[in-house]
N, C-alpha and C positions, 0 to 999 in steps of 0.2 A: 613299806617297800623304801629303800634308803636311795634319795637320788642326789646327785651334785649340779643341780643345773645352774647354767652360767646368761648369762645374759646373753652371751655369742650366741648361744643353744636355742633362745628363742628366737632373733633376729633369724637364725637362716632357717628354723621353722617357717615361719611369716614367709620370707619368702620363696621358699621351694613352693609352699602351696599358692603363694600368689603368681608364681609363675607357671603355678600347672591350672589354675582357673584363669588366667588372660590367654593361656593358650589356647583350652578348649575353648572358651569364649570367642577366639579370634576366629579359630576354626568355622565352628560353629555359624558365627555371620559369614564367612569366606562362601562356605557351601550354599547359605541360603539366599544371599543375594545374587551368588555369579550363576548368568545361564549356562554356565560352559562345566557347571559340576553337578552332578545328580547322585543320589544318595538311596539308598534303603530307609525305611521311616526308623528301621532298630539301631541302624547306624546313629542317627542324631539322637536317639533314645542314649544311648551310651554316653556320646559327647556330654548332653544334658547332665547324666545323672554323674558324671566326672567332674561337672563343673558344681553341682550341686554340694557333692561331697567336699572339695576344696573350700568352698565358700563357707560351709558349715564350721571348718575348722580356724575360719580367720572370725569366727564371730568375737572373741575374745579379743584379739588383735585390733577389731575396728573399734570397738568399746573401752581399749585401752585398761582394759582388766585382767592383763596375764600378770602382772606384777605386784606388788605391794598387797592394798586391802580383797578380801573375797567378794568377787564380782556379785551384783544383783542375782535374787534366786531365780526370779523370771529367765534371765540370759543364759544361767547356766543350764537350768534345765531344759530348755530348748535347745542348746548346742549339746548339753547331754545325749539329748534322744536322737538327735540327726548324726553324730558321729558315727552312729551304731545303724541308723536306717538307712542312710544314705550308702554306704558300700553295699547293702543287701539289695538295695534299688541299681547298684553298678554291677553285680555278678548277676543279678536278673535280669536285665538288660542284655549285659552282654552274652547269656545263654538263650534270649530270645533272638539275638543277631546271628546266631550261630544256627539257631533252627532257619530262620527266615533265609539264610544263605543256601543254608543244607536243600531247603523248597525249591529254592530258586535254580539248584545244579538238578535237582532232578526234573522239574520244568523244562530246562532245555536239552537235558539229556533225555530222559524218557519220557517227557510231555506229563510228566504226572499232573494228575491234578485231583488228589484224594478229600478227603475227610476236612483235612485242614490244608489249604490253599498257601503258599506265597504273598499271598496278597491279604490272609486273614486278618480284620482289624482285631482280634484276640491278640495276635501276638505281640503285638504293641501296648494294648493294654493292661494287658497280666501283669507284667512289672511295675508298671504305675499303682494297677491297684492294689498288687503287696505289697510295694512303698507303703501309700497312705496308711494300709492296715496297721503295718509295723510301726509307723510313727505313731499313730493314736496308742497302739498297745504300751508301749515304752512311753510315752508321755501320761499315759493311766499310772503307770507303774512308778514314774517319777513322782507325780503329784502326789501320790497316796502314802509314799513309803519316802519324805524328802531330805533324810538322813543320809540316804545314799546318793547324793546329788552333791558332790563338791567338786571344787578344781583340782584336776591332778596334779602329784608333787612336782611334776616337772613344771606347772604353772601355765603351760601352751593351750588347754582346752578343758571342758568341765567333762565328767564322766559320771558312772555308777560306779560306786566302790563295790559292790556287791557280784560283779562280774557277770550279771544277766546278760550286759549287752554283748561282753565278749562272745557269751556261748551263743548267743542269737544269732551274731555275726559268723562263727565259727560255721554254725551247724550248715545256715542256710548257702554262709558260700560253698562248704564243701558240694552240697547236692547241686547247685547251679553249675561248678566247675567240672564235677562229673557230667552232668548234662552237655554243657558245652564241647568240650573233649569229644564227648560220643558223638556229636555231631560232626564235627570238625572232622573226625577219622573218616567218617562216612561219607562226606563231602571231599577230604582227600583222596580218600580211595575210587571214589567214581572218579575223578579230575586223573588220576594216574591209569588209570583202565583205559581212558580217553586222552591219551597228553598229545597223540598226534592230531585231535582237533581241537587242542587248546583256542588256535588261534579262530576257526571258523564259531566256537560257543563264545567266544568272548564278542565276535561280530553280534554274530545273531541277539545275543543278550546287551547287546551295547554296553557292553563293558561290566556288568553284573556278576558275569562268570570268570574268574580270573584266578590265574595264579597268586597275582601280589594280593591280591583280598584275603586267599587261603594264607599266606604266610603272615601277613599282618595278623589278621585275626587270631592264629594258633600262636603267635608273641605275644597279644595281648594277653592270650589266657595262661601262657608259660608265667609271665611277671606277675599278673592276678593271682595265681596259686602260691607265688612266692609270698607275696605280700598276707595272703591269709595265712598263710604258714608262722607266721610272725605271731600272730593273732595269742598263740598257745603262750608265747612269751611273758604276754601282759597278766599272764597266772601265776606263775612261777614266783615264789615269795624270793627277799633278799637278793633281786637278780642286778649285778653289777652293770655298769655302764649302760645304764636305761636311756640314756639322753639319745647314745646313737642309734637306741633301737627306735627310738621314737621318732629319728630321722630319719630311718632306712625304710621304716615304715610309713614315711611320708614322701619319698622319694619315688617308691616302687609303683604307686597307683597312678602317681602322675605323667611318670613316664612312659606306663602301659595305655594310658589316653594317647599322649602326642603320638605314639609310636602307630596307633590304630588311626588316629584321626589326618594325620599329617603324611602328605604322600605329594607325586609332581603335579598333580593338576590344582592340588591349594596352593603349592609354592608359584607354579607358574602365574597364578592370580596374582598373588602378592608384588611378583617380578613386572608387575606394571607393562616398565618402561622398557620391558624387552619384548613386549607383545610382535612388534613389526620386524623383530631383528631376524627371525629364522620364519619366514612366509612359510605357509602349508602347501606342499607341492602334492599331498594324495589325497584325494575328497575323501578316503575313508579314517585319514588319522585324525580328523577332529572328530569323529563319532565316537572314535574309541576315550579319547582324551575328554569329551566330555560327559560318558558316562560310567567313569572310572570310579569304582563304588568303594 
């Protein structure tokens, strides 16, 4: 695969991933430490998965091994494994978030409490278990076949040259994307049918059921699907402007994470100097703000 990587493209890649990692980390820390913000467990899982994904892409940069001599095999193997297992974990977490949100909608609209409830720990644990399993499988594959572990022609990260990682990401991501979209469709349909009750639903659920959450989740899925679609381009031979594709695929997941995690409640915490500027007049207002998902 031909490439015309420039130092500027490498720097741009590192800046994008650093912004993505720092943004996800800042949002996670803000939501965790602020008593005025509450989130579903799977929301945290998605943000953590996004941070891990960005961090994994920066391993060569942190070791100053992107340009020049080939990086150490162990470093290359670790990064080669993580850049494939991390997006699978991210999409699995997004599907779990969509499921937990749907079960929450069902609970507050229909008082649903079936076999799988919105509080089931397996909803959160399943993506983690899958992520660990895929990571171990890919690590064994790379260790057994060291010849497939190489720094990419673009020199921004290490990868597997036989496309096994790309196939794994594509298959798992498509399956989880279908699941997430299905749950979002069902949730959106329910919220639309009970549109007149949206304020009451938000109040009773402490903000867990709201149109804003639905919109951010749907936007996240759409951007993630666009990112997954670019994975097919990695398998095309002799593609031109591959640097642009790498940067494009770097921007999309980071934008998706920021869109999902950043909302008014987080921004209000960051703007601490304005806390007392507009005192709340209504006792109901802080309840909505504290629990916005």
